[in-house]
C-alpha positions as CSV (number, residue, x, y, z in Angstrom):
1,M,-52.7,-82.4,-74.7
2,P,-49.7,-79.9,-74.9
3,E,-48.1,-79.0,-71.6
4,P,-49.1,-75.4,-70.6
5,Q,-46.5,-72.7,-70.8
6,R,-44.6,-72.4,-67.5
7,R,-44.5,-68.8,-66.0
8,L,-41.9,-68.8,-63.4
9,I,-42.1,-66.4,-60.4
10,L,-38.9,-64.9,-58.9
11,A,-39.4,-65.2,-55.1
12,N,-38.3,-62.3,-52.9
13,G,-37.5,-60.3,-56.1
14,E,-37.7,-57.0,-54.1
15,K,-34.4,-57.9,-52.5
16,Y,-32.7,-57.4,-55.8
17,I,-34.0,-53.9,-56.3
18,A,-31.4,-51.2,-56.2
19,E,-31.3,-47.5,-57.2
20,V,-29.8,-46.7,-60.6
21,E,-27.1,-44.1,-60.2
22,K,-26.7,-41.8,-63.2
23,K,-23.1,-41.8,-64.2
24,P,-21.6,-38.6,-65.8
25,R,-20.7,-39.1,-69.5
26,G,-17.4,-37.9,-70.8
27,R,-15.0,-35.5,-69.2
28,P,-15.6,-31.8,-68.5
29,P,-14.0,-29.6,-71.2
30,E,-10.5,-28.3,-70.7
31,L,-10.7,-24.8,-69.3
32,P,-8.8,-22.6,-71.8
33,R,-7.0,-20.4,-69.1
34,V,-6.1,-20.4,-65.5
35,Y,-8.2,-18.1,-63.4
36,S,-5.7,-15.3,-63.0
37,A,-5.2,-15.0,-66.8
38,A,-8.9,-15.3,-67.4
39,R,-9.6,-12.6,-64.9
40,D,-7.2,-10.1,-66.5
41,L,-8.5,-10.9,-69.9
42,V,-12.2,-10.4,-69.0
43,K,-11.5,-7.2,-67.1
44,G,-9.7,-5.7,-70.1
45,E,-12.4,-6.8,-72.5
46,I,-15.2,-5.3,-70.5
47,T,-13.4,-2.1,-69.9
48,T,-12.7,-1.7,-73.6
49,A,-16.3,-2.7,-74.5
50,L,-17.7,0.0,-72.2
51,E,-15.3,2.6,-73.7
52,K,-16.5,1.7,-77.2
53,F,-20.1,1.8,-76.2
54,A,-19.6,5.3,-74.7
55,A,-17.8,6.4,-77.9
56,L,-20.8,5.5,-80.0
57,P,-22.8,8.4,-81.4
58,A,-25.7,9.3,-79.1
59,R,-28.2,8.4,-81.8
60,K,-26.9,4.8,-81.9
61,R,-27.4,3.8,-78.3
62,F,-29.5,4.2,-75.2
63,D,-27.7,6.1,-72.5
64,D,-29.1,3.9,-69.7
65,E,-28.9,0.5,-71.4
66,A,-26.1,-1.4,-73.1
67,V,-26.0,-4.9,-74.6
68,L,-22.5,-6.5,-74.6
69,C,-21.5,-9.9,-76.1
70,L,-20.1,-12.5,-73.8
71,R,-18.3,-14.9,-76.2
72,L,-17.7,-18.3,-74.6
73,H,-14.6,-20.3,-75.7
74,P,-15.5,-22.5,-78.7
75,D,-15.1,-25.7,-76.5
76,M,-18.2,-24.5,-74.6
77,M,-20.8,-24.6,-77.3
78,A,-23.6,-26.3,-75.3
79,K,-26.3,-24.1,-73.7
80,T,-25.4,-25.6,-70.3
81,Y,-22.3,-23.5,-70.4
82,D,-24.3,-20.2,-70.3
83,P,-23.0,-18.3,-67.3
84,A,-25.9,-18.7,-64.9
85,G,-23.6,-18.3,-61.9
86,L,-22.4,-15.0,-63.2
87,F,-26.0,-13.6,-63.5
88,G,-26.7,-14.9,-60.0
89,M,-23.7,-13.1,-58.5
90,V,-24.4,-9.8,-60.3
91,R,-28.2,-9.3,-60.4
92,D,-27.9,-6.2,-62.5
93,L,-26.9,-8.3,-65.5
94,E,-29.6,-9.9,-67.7
95,N,-29.4,-12.6,-70.3
96,V,-31.4,-11.4,-73.4
97,G,-30.5,-14.0,-76.0
98,S,-27.7,-16.0,-77.6
99,R,-26.3,-16.9,-81.0
100,N,-23.1,-18.3,-82.6
101,Y,-20.1,-16.4,-83.6
102,R,-17.0,-17.3,-85.7
103,M,-13.4,-16.3,-85.4
104,P,-10.0,-17.5,-86.7
105,T,-9.0,-20.8,-85.0
106,A,-5.5,-19.5,-84.4
107,E,-6.8,-16.5,-82.4
108,V,-8.6,-18.4,-79.6
109,A,-7.1,-20.0,-76.5
110,Q,-5.3,-23.1,-77.7
111,T,-6.9,-26.1,-75.9
112,K,-6.3,-29.6,-77.0
113,R,-9.4,-29.6,-79.2
114,I,-8.4,-26.3,-80.9
115,R,-4.9,-27.6,-81.6
116,K,-6.4,-30.6,-83.2
117,Q,-8.5,-28.4,-85.4
118,L,-5.5,-26.4,-86.4
119,E,-3.7,-29.6,-87.4
120,Q,-6.7,-30.4,-89.6
121,H,-6.2,-26.9,-91.2
122,L,-9.6,-25.6,-90.1
123,Q,-9.3,-21.8,-90.5
124,T,-12.3,-20.7,-88.5
125,V,-14.0,-22.0,-85.4
126,T,-17.6,-21.5,-84.0
127,G,-18.4,-20.4,-80.5
128,R,-21.5,-19.5,-78.5
129,M,-22.3,-15.8,-77.7
130,V,-24.6,-14.7,-74.9
131,F,-26.1,-11.2,-75.1
132,I,-25.9,-9.4,-71.7
133,R,-28.0,-6.3,-71.0
134,S,-27.3,-3.9,-68.2
135,N,-26.2,-0.3,-67.6
136,D,-22.8,1.1,-67.0
137,A,-23.2,0.7,-63.2
138,G,-24.1,-3.0,-63.6
139,F,-21.0,-3.8,-65.7
140,R,-18.8,-1.9,-63.3
141,R,-20.3,-4.0,-60.5
142,L,-19.2,-7.1,-62.5
143,L,-15.7,-5.6,-62.7
144,R,-15.5,-5.1,-59.0
145,M,-16.7,-8.7,-58.4
146,I,-14.0,-10.0,-60.7
147,D,-11.5,-7.9,-58.7
148,R,-12.3,-9.7,-55.5
149,P,-9.7,-12.2,-54.1
150,E,-10.1,-15.5,-55.8
151,R,-10.7,-17.3,-52.5
152,E,-13.9,-15.2,-52.0
153,L,-15.4,-16.4,-55.2
154,N,-17.2,-19.7,-55.6
155,D,-16.1,-22.5,-58.0
156,V,-19.0,-21.9,-60.5
157,F,-18.2,-18.2,-60.9
158,R,-14.5,-18.8,-61.4
159,R,-15.1,-21.5,-64.0
160,E,-17.5,-19.3,-65.9
161,I,-14.9,-16.5,-66.0
162,Q,-12.3,-19.0,-67.2
163,S,-14.7,-20.1,-70.0
164,I,-14.9,-16.6,-71.6
165,E,-13.0,-16.0,-74.7
166,K,-14.1,-12.4,-75.5
167,F,-16.4,-9.7,-74.0
168,D,-17.2,-7.0,-76.6
169,L,-19.8,-5.4,-78.9
170,L,-21.5,-6.8,-82.0
171,T,-19.7,-5.7,-85.2
172,A,-21.6,-4.3,-88.1
173,N,-20.7,-7.4,-90.1
174,E,-22.4,-9.5,-87.5
175,Q,-25.5,-7.4,-87.6
176,L,-26.1,-7.0,-91.3
177,L,-26.6,-10.5,-92.7
178,G,-27.7,-11.8,-96.0
179,F,-27.3,-8.6,-98.1
180,P,-25.8,-9.3,-101.5
181,P,-23.0,-6.9,-102.6
182,N,-25.3,-5.3,-105.2
183,W,-28.1,-4.6,-102.7
184,R,-29.4,-1.0,-103.0
185,E,-32.8,-0.9,-101.4
186,G,-35.7,-3.1,-100.4
187,R,-37.7,-4.3,-97.5
188,V,-35.7,-5.3,-94.4
189,E,-36.4,-6.9,-91.2
190,L,-34.7,-5.4,-88.2
191,V,-34.5,-7.3,-84.9
192,L,-33.9,-5.3,-81.7
193,H,-32.6,-6.8,-78.5
194,P,-35.2,-7.2,-75.7
195,S,-35.2,-3.8,-73.9
196,R,-36.6,-2.1,-70.8
197,H,-37.6,0.7,-73.1
198,S,-41.2,0.8,-74.3
199,E,-42.2,0.1,-77.9
200,E,-42.8,3.8,-78.4
201,E,-39.3,4.7,-77.2
202,Q,-37.7,2.1,-79.4
203,T,-39.8,3.3,-82.4
204,H,-38.7,6.9,-81.7
205,F,-35.1,5.7,-81.5
206,L,-35.4,4.3,-85.0
207,R,-37.2,7.3,-86.5
208,A,-34.5,9.6,-85.2
209,L,-31.8,7.3,-86.5
210,F,-33.3,7.2,-90.0
211,R,-34.2,10.9,-90.2
212,G,-33.0,12.3,-93.5
213,H,-32.7,8.9,-95.2
214,D,-36.1,8.8,-96.9
215,V,-37.5,5.9,-94.9
216,P,-41.2,5.7,-95.6
217,W,-42.3,5.2,-92.0
218,R,-46.0,5.0,-93.0
219,K,-45.3,1.5,-94.5
220,T,-43.2,0.4,-91.6
221,R,-44.6,-2.4,-89.4
222,V,-43.6,-3.0,-85.8
223,A,-44.2,-6.2,-83.9
224,P,-43.1,-6.2,-80.2
225,Y,-43.2,-9.3,-78.0
226,P,-43.3,-9.1,-74.2
227,D,-39.9,-9.7,-72.6
228,G,-38.7,-10.6,-76.2
229,P,-37.2,-8.9,-79.2
230,I,-39.0,-6.3,-81.3
231,F,-39.3,-7.0,-85.0
232,I,-39.5,-4.1,-87.5
233,S,-40.3,-4.5,-91.2
234,C,-39.3,-1.4,-93.1
235,H,-38.2,-0.3,-96.5
236,L,-34.5,0.9,-96.4
237,N,-32.1,2.2,-98.9
238,H,-28.3,1.6,-98.8
239,A,-27.6,4.8,-96.8
240,A,-30.2,4.0,-94.2
241,L,-28.9,0.5,-93.8
242,N,-25.4,1.8,-93.2
243,E,-26.8,4.3,-90.7
244,I,-28.2,1.5,-88.4
245,A,-25.0,-0.6,-88.7
246,G,-23.3,-0.6,-85.3
247,A,-26.3,0.6,-83.4
248,N,-26.2,-1.1,-80.0
249,P,-29.9,-2.1,-79.7
250,L,-29.7,-3.8,-83.1
251,R,-29.3,-7.6,-83.0
252,T,-29.7,-8.3,-86.8
253,A,-31.0,-6.9,-90.0
254,H,-31.7,-9.1,-93.1
255,P,-33.5,-8.7,-96.4
256,L,-37.2,-9.6,-96.4
257,V,-38.6,-10.8,-99.7
258,F,-41.8,-12.6,-100.5
259,G,-41.9,-13.5,-104.2
260,G,-45.5,-14.9,-104.2
261,F,-46.5,-18.5,-104.5
262,E,-44.2,-20.8,-106.5
263,D,-45.8,-22.4,-109.6
264,L,-47.3,-25.7,-108.7
265,R,-45.3,-28.4,-110.2
266,G,-47.1,-30.9,-112.5
267,A,-49.7,-30.5,-115.1
268,P,-52.2,-27.6,-114.8
269,K,-55.0,-30.1,-115.1
270,F,-54.9,-33.5,-113.3
271,P,-57.3,-36.3,-114.1
272,A,-58.4,-36.8,-110.5
273,P,-60.3,-39.8,-109.3
274,P,-64.0,-39.2,-108.4
275,P,-64.6,-37.8,-105.0
276,P,-65.5,-40.1,-102.1
277,V,-69.0,-41.5,-102.1
278,T,-69.4,-41.2,-98.4
279,S,-70.0,-37.9,-96.7
280,T,-68.4,-39.1,-93.4
281,R,-66.3,-36.3,-92.0
282,S,-63.2,-37.0,-89.9
283,T,-63.1,-35.4,-86.5
284,I,-59.3,-35.1,-86.8
285,K,-58.8,-31.5,-88.0
286,V,-55.8,-30.0,-89.8
287,G,-55.6,-26.2,-90.1
288,V,-54.3,-24.7,-93.4
289,F,-53.0,-21.2,-93.6
290,D,-52.9,-20.3,-97.3
291,G,-54.7,-18.4,-100.1
292,G,-58.1,-19.7,-99.3
293,I,-60.1,-22.5,-101.0
294,D,-62.8,-23.2,-103.5
295,A,-65.3,-24.6,-101.1
296,T,-67.5,-25.8,-103.9
297,H,-64.9,-28.1,-105.3
298,P,-66.4,-31.6,-105.2
299,H,-63.3,-33.2,-103.7
300,L,-63.3,-30.6,-100.8
301,R,-67.1,-30.3,-100.2
302,G,-68.0,-31.8,-96.9
303,H,-64.3,-32.3,-95.9
304,A,-63.0,-28.8,-95.8
305,E,-64.4,-25.5,-94.4
306,Q,-63.1,-22.0,-94.6
307,D,-63.2,-19.8,-91.4
308,D,-63.9,-16.4,-93.0
309,G,-64.3,-14.8,-89.6
310,L,-60.6,-15.4,-88.8
311,S,-59.3,-14.9,-92.4
312,I,-57.6,-11.8,-93.7
313,K,-60.0,-9.0,-94.7
314,T,-58.7,-8.5,-98.2
315,L,-60.3,-9.4,-101.5
316,Q,-59.8,-13.0,-102.7
317,D,-57.3,-13.7,-105.5
318,A,-57.8,-16.5,-108.0
319,D,-54.1,-17.6,-108.0
320,C,-54.1,-17.7,-104.2
321,I,-57.3,-19.7,-104.1
322,A,-55.8,-22.2,-106.6
323,H,-52.8,-22.7,-104.4
324,G,-54.8,-23.1,-101.3
325,T,-57.1,-25.5,-103.0
326,A,-54.2,-27.6,-104.1
327,V,-52.6,-27.6,-100.6
328,V,-55.9,-28.7,-99.0
329,G,-56.4,-31.3,-101.6
330,A,-53.0,-32.7,-100.8
331,V,-53.7,-32.7,-97.1
332,L,-57.0,-34.6,-97.6
333,Y,-56.0,-37.2,-100.3
334,G,-52.2,-37.3,-100.5
335,A,-50.4,-38.2,-103.8
336,L,-52.9,-39.1,-106.5
337,N,-50.4,-39.6,-109.3
338,D,-50.9,-43.4,-109.5
339,S,-54.5,-43.5,-108.4
340,D,-57.2,-45.1,-110.5
341,T,-59.1,-42.3,-112.2
342,K,-62.3,-44.3,-112.2
343,T,-62.4,-45.5,-108.7
344,P,-63.8,-43.0,-106.0
345,L,-61.4,-41.9,-103.4
346,P,-61.7,-43.2,-99.9
347,A,-63.0,-40.8,-97.2
348,P,-60.1,-38.6,-96.1
349,A,-58.4,-39.5,-92.8
350,V,-58.6,-35.8,-91.7
351,S,-60.8,-32.8,-92.3
352,V,-59.4,-29.3,-93.0
353,V,-60.0,-25.9,-91.6
354,S,-58.8,-23.3,-94.1
355,I,-57.9,-19.8,-92.9
356,R,-57.0,-17.4,-95.7
357,V,-54.0,-15.2,-95.1
358,L,-53.2,-14.1,-98.6
359,P,-53.3,-11.8,-100.5
360,T,-52.2,-9.0,-98.2
361,S,-53.4,-5.4,-98.5
362,D,-50.4,-4.5,-100.6
363,P,-49.4,-7.4,-102.9
364,K,-46.6,-5.3,-104.4
365,D,-44.9,-4.8,-101.0
366,T,-45.5,-8.0,-99.1
367,D,-43.6,-8.7,-95.9
368,L,-46.0,-11.3,-94.5
369,Y,-46.5,-9.4,-91.3
370,E,-50.2,-9.2,-92.0
371,C,-50.3,-13.0,-92.5
372,I,-48.5,-13.5,-89.2
373,D,-51.0,-11.3,-87.4
374,V,-53.8,-13.5,-88.7
375,I,-52.0,-16.7,-87.7
376,E,-51.3,-15.3,-84.2
377,A,-55.0,-14.5,-83.8
378,A,-56.3,-17.8,-85.3
379,V,-54.3,-20.4,-83.4
380,P,-55.7,-19.4,-80.0
381,A,-59.2,-18.9,-81.4
382,R,-59.3,-22.4,-82.8
383,P,-58.4,-24.7,-79.9
384,D,-60.1,-27.6,-81.7
385,V,-57.2,-27.5,-84.3
386,K,-53.9,-28.7,-82.9
387,F,-52.0,-29.2,-86.2
388,W,-51.5,-26.5,-88.8
389,N,-49.9,-26.5,-92.3
390,I,-48.1,-23.5,-93.8
391,S,-46.9,-23.9,-97.4
392,F,-45.5,-20.5,-98.0
393,G,-42.8,-18.1,-96.6
394,P,-40.3,-15.4,-97.4
395,R,-37.5,-16.1,-99.8
396,G,-33.9,-16.2,-98.8
397,P,-32.0,-18.9,-96.8
398,I,-31.9,-18.9,-93.0
399,L,-28.5,-17.8,-91.9
400,D,-27.0,-19.4,-88.7
401,D,-27.2,-16.2,-86.7
402,T,-30.6,-14.6,-87.7
403,I,-34.1,-14.9,-86.3
404,S,-37.2,-13.8,-88.1
405,R,-40.6,-12.8,-86.7
406,F,-42.3,-15.6,-88.6
407,T,-40.2,-18.3,-86.9
408,Y,-40.4,-16.6,-83.5
409,A,-44.2,-16.3,-83.7
410,L,-44.7,-19.9,-84.6
411,D,-42.4,-21.1,-81.8
412,M,-44.3,-18.9,-79.3
413,L,-47.7,-20.3,-80.5
414,A,-46.4,-23.9,-80.4
415,V,-45.4,-23.5,-76.7
416,A,-48.4,-21.4,-75.6
417,H,-51.1,-23.5,-77.3
418,K,-49.4,-26.9,-77.6
419,A,-49.9,-26.7,-81.4
420,G,-47.9,-28.5,-84.1
421,F,-46.9,-26.9,-87.4
422,C,-45.9,-28.5,-90.7
423,V,-43.9,-25.8,-92.5
424,A,-42.5,-25.5,-96.0
425,V,-38.7,-25.3,-96.1
426,G,-38.5,-23.3,-99.4
427,N,-38.2,-23.7,-103.1
428,D,-34.9,-22.0,-103.9
429,G,-32.5,-25.0,-103.8
430,E,-31.8,-24.5,-107.5
431,A,-31.3,-20.8,-107.3
432,G,-27.6,-20.9,-106.6
433,P,-25.0,-22.2,-104.1
434,D,-26.0,-19.6,-101.4
435,M,-29.7,-20.5,-101.6
436,G,-29.6,-24.2,-100.9
437,R,-30.7,-23.9,-97.2
438,I,-34.0,-24.0,-95.4
439,Q,-36.0,-20.8,-95.3
440,S,-38.1,-19.1,-92.7
441,P,-40.1,-20.1,-90.8
442,S,-38.9,-23.7,-91.0
443,A,-36.2,-23.2,-88.4
444,L,-38.6,-23.8,-85.5
445,V,-37.2,-24.9,-82.2
446,H,-40.3,-26.2,-80.3
447,I,-41.7,-28.3,-83.1
448,Q,-41.5,-32.1,-83.1
449,S,-43.8,-32.8,-86.1
450,A,-42.3,-33.3,-89.5
451,R,-42.1,-30.4,-91.9
452,V,-42.9,-30.0,-95.6
453,R,-39.9,-31.1,-97.7
454,R,-39.6,-29.6,-101.1
455,F,-37.1,-31.6,-103.2
456,T,-35.8,-29.5,-106.0
457,H,-33.9,-32.4,-107.6
458,P,-36.1,-35.2,-108.9
459,I,-33.4,-37.8,-108.4
460,R,-33.1,-36.9,-104.8
461,A,-36.8,-37.1,-104.5
462,R,-36.7,-40.7,-105.7
463,D,-33.8,-41.5,-103.4
464,R,-35.8,-40.3,-100.4
465,A,-39.0,-42.0,-101.4
466,A,-38.9,-44.8,-103.9
467,N,-42.4,-44.3,-105.2
468,A,-42.0,-40.5,-105.6
469,P,-42.6,-39.5,-109.3
470,S,-40.1,-37.0,-110.6
471,S,-42.9,-34.7,-111.7
472,S,-44.1,-34.3,-108.1
473,P,-41.1,-33.4,-105.9
474,M,-43.1,-31.8,-103.0
475,W,-43.8,-34.1,-100.1
476,L,-45.4,-33.5,-96.8
477,H,-45.3,-35.9,-93.8
478,L,-48.2,-35.6,-91.4
479,E,-47.1,-38.5,-89.2
480,D,-48.5,-36.9,-86.0
481,V,-52.0,-36.8,-87.6
482,T,-52.3,-39.9,-89.8
483,R,-49.1,-41.8,-89.1
484,R,-48.1,-42.6,-92.6
485,L,-49.5,-40.1,-95.1
486,F,-47.2,-38.9,-97.8
487,I,-48.5,-36.1,-99.9
488,S,-47.7,-34.3,-103.1
489,L,-49.4,-31.2,-104.5
490,P,-51.2,-32.0,-107.7
491,L,-54.1,-29.7,-108.7
492,L,-57.4,-31.5,-108.4
493,Q,-59.7,-30.9,-111.3
494,A,-63.3,-31.8,-111.2
């Protein structure tokens, strides 16, 4: 008889227990200036910025509210370097957002890291910018605080002042992003900084600014968010765009284009295997926002439903339904390219709740704001669905310094309702060197689930997934739902 396995016990093991001390990693970054030099720099920067703000035309600013840009030295890129101590010392100042900025490497304070970049012939460097909102009195109070003797200021405040590279206003080039040189008119998304002014006051500000520039305000859509930015979708011409450039409440403006659904790749008819024999329906639900579905399709019947009560109230469109049906078929069955066309499919691992968001009321002038309205209403109304798929979005690459309402809305929904989103990253990778970037709303922050990945190059598709046929380069990873479900989008034909 084999000897049983010995399981030793460590006597008096509790004597070996000790607390684990967290040791700091790395060294704190080199401060770019001594405090006296940083103090003089920041005082001059703020004074100049306030003078420039006061010199703006009255139509381009709020008299009682200014947003200035605190630009941290490029060595301080992490969010942990945001000047929390400064806001604590001067309560009139409010942090209303952040983004990156770029400037010539030779023009920033020459720390060891910056000198190394110069040696590597890097012409520009990226830093972090914090938007600070206050009134003239609040910024003057900050100036008086900086003027106090150094011994009266705490270490945190002094270090934050030493970390500042510039303190100024956004330039027009930093506000107008993504417009090609030949742009003349089109739908534009404006993003205004969070403001103490009401939606009505901000809307009146824009109407007054655009007066005389033929802006069709009837087709303008406004989407405010509590304590957040306000998004405006409007049709502008070149003169109107130039008019808003430099306006202090403006964070960014970028083109807003939705070119409709991309053509589904693959054959228009696909010899799909027979539908499942069983009618067992999975209790794991995946929501799909798209163009609706053909609920009578034999592969969808019993496994997909359409919530018409939450769907957009426009007439259905055949092309939109075809796209939505293909997407739902992909979610249910995955890639069918190599499936036996005579063997019935197994019961899907998930069921689908389809909510139609397209077409919008004006397909010729689509900005997707109506779709976002439907999504924002549907997610909280369906707490039984915790994972949603979105296989469409506006065209145009996401630039480093822009935010869009679509992305912002999904981030807010993800946090508020603990929902996951699988989002298409775009189909314009072959459209030119400036288009090979992910597209809105795939730049989500609070999403941990994988996103739709559209490979525009068949060879890359095979590199990323060895069994990916070159004719089906769209893949969707729903790991949070079914662990290992890879999906392409063939059209299912009965």
